C-alpha positions in Angstrom: -10.1 -190.6 -198.3 -9.8 -194.3 -196.6 -7.5 -196.6 -198.0 -8.4 -200.5 -199.0 -6.3 -201.5 -196.1 -8.4 -199.3 -193.7 -12.2 -200.5 -195.6 -11.2 -204.1 -195.6 -10.5 -203.6 -191.6 -13.6 -201.7 -190.9 -15.6 -204.5 -192.6 -13.7 -207.1 -190.9 -14.7 -205.5 -187.7 -18.2 -204.6 -188.3 -18.7 -208.5 -189.5 -17.5 -209.8 -186.2 -19.6 -207.1 -184.4 -22.7 -208.5 -186.0 -21.7 -212.2 -185.3 -21.2 -211.5 -181.8 -24.8 -210.0 -181.7 -23.4 -206.4 -180.9 -26.1 -204.3 -182.4 -27.3 -200.6 -181.3 -30.5 -199.1 -182.4 -29.8 -197.0 -185.4 -30.7 -194.4 -188.1 -29.1 -193.5 -191.6 -29.2 -190.5 -193.7 -32.3 -192.1 -195.5 -34.0 -192.0 -192.1 -33.6 -188.4 -191.4 -37.2 -187.5 -191.3 -38.0 -190.6 -189.5 -35.7 -189.7 -186.6 -37.1 -185.8 -186.9 -40.8 -187.0 -186.7 -39.8 -189.3 -183.6 -37.8 -186.3 -182.1 -41.0 -184.1 -182.7 -43.8 -187.0 -181.2 -41.9 -187.0 -177.9 -40.4 -190.8 -178.8 -37.1 -191.2 -178.0 -35.2 -192.1 -181.3 -32.0 -194.6 -181.6 -29.1 -193.3 -179.9 -27.0 -193.7 -183.0 -27.5 -191.5 -186.3 -25.0 -192.7 -189.2 -24.8 -189.7 -191.2 -21.5 -190.7 -193.4 -22.9 -194.7 -193.5 -21.0 -197.6 -192.7 -20.1 -201.4 -193.7 -23.6 -202.7 -193.3 -25.7 -203.1 -196.6 -27.9 -200.2 -195.9 -25.1 -198.1 -194.6 -22.6 -199.2 -197.7 -24.6 -197.3 -200.1 -24.6 -194.1 -198.1 -20.6 -194.0 -197.4 -18.9 -190.5 -197.5 -15.5 -190.9 -198.1 -14.6 -187.6 -199.9 -14.8 -183.9 -199.3 -16.8 -183.8 -202.6 -19.3 -186.5 -201.2 -19.5 -184.5 -198.2 -20.2 -181.2 -199.9 -23.0 -182.6 -201.6 -24.6 -184.0 -198.8 -24.4 -180.5 -196.9 -25.7 -178.7 -200.0 -28.3 -181.0 -201.2 -29.7 -182.1 -198.2 -31.3 -179.2 -195.9 -33.4 -181.3 -193.8 -30.6 -183.1 -192.3 -29.1 -179.5 -191.3 -32.4 -178.6 -189.5 -32.2 -181.9 -187.9 -28.7 -181.5 -186.7 -29.7 -178.2 -185.2 -32.8 -179.8 -183.4 -30.2 -182.8 -182.1 -27.7 -180.3 -180.7 -30.4 -178.3 -178.7 -31.7 -181.3 -177.2 -29.5 -183.8 -176.4 -25.5 -184.2 -175.7 -23.6 -185.3 -178.3 -20.7 -187.8 -178.8 -18.6 -187.6 -181.7 -16.3 -190.0 -183.0 -14.1 -190.0 -186.2 -14.1 -186.6 -186.7 -11.6 -183.8 -186.1 -14.5 -181.2 -185.4 -12.7 -178.9 -187.7 -15.8 -178.7 -190.3 -17.0 -175.5 -190.6 -20.9 -176.6 -191.4 -21.1 -178.6 -188.3 -19.2 -176.1 -185.9 -21.5 -173.2 -187.3 -24.7 -175.6 -186.0 -23.1 -175.7 -183.0 -22.2 -172.4 -182.3 -25.8 -171.4 -183.5 -27.1 -173.9 -180.7 -25.1 -172.8 -178.2 -26.1 -169.3 -177.9 -29.7 -170.1 -177.9 
């Protein structure tokens, strides 16, 4: 879990990026169904899907800071797992801020690579 200094730094960096007008189209976990619908309709969805939140007003409500937070999402939100499978089968992915040791994510990637 991030400590207060890390959270403060991330919030400052996010604020600075907003002031400079740096904005990448994005979707959040609450938008999973919209993102999936955009993919299914042939429309190109935004390039950034923030599943663990960020320090914006919308993203702050979706922050995942603990293992318990993460497990709750993976168990509760089946549509997110399906979306990850769909994305992994159709797009190239860039992961950052992860060790890529997550069994759920690796299982999805293994499943898709075997298709």
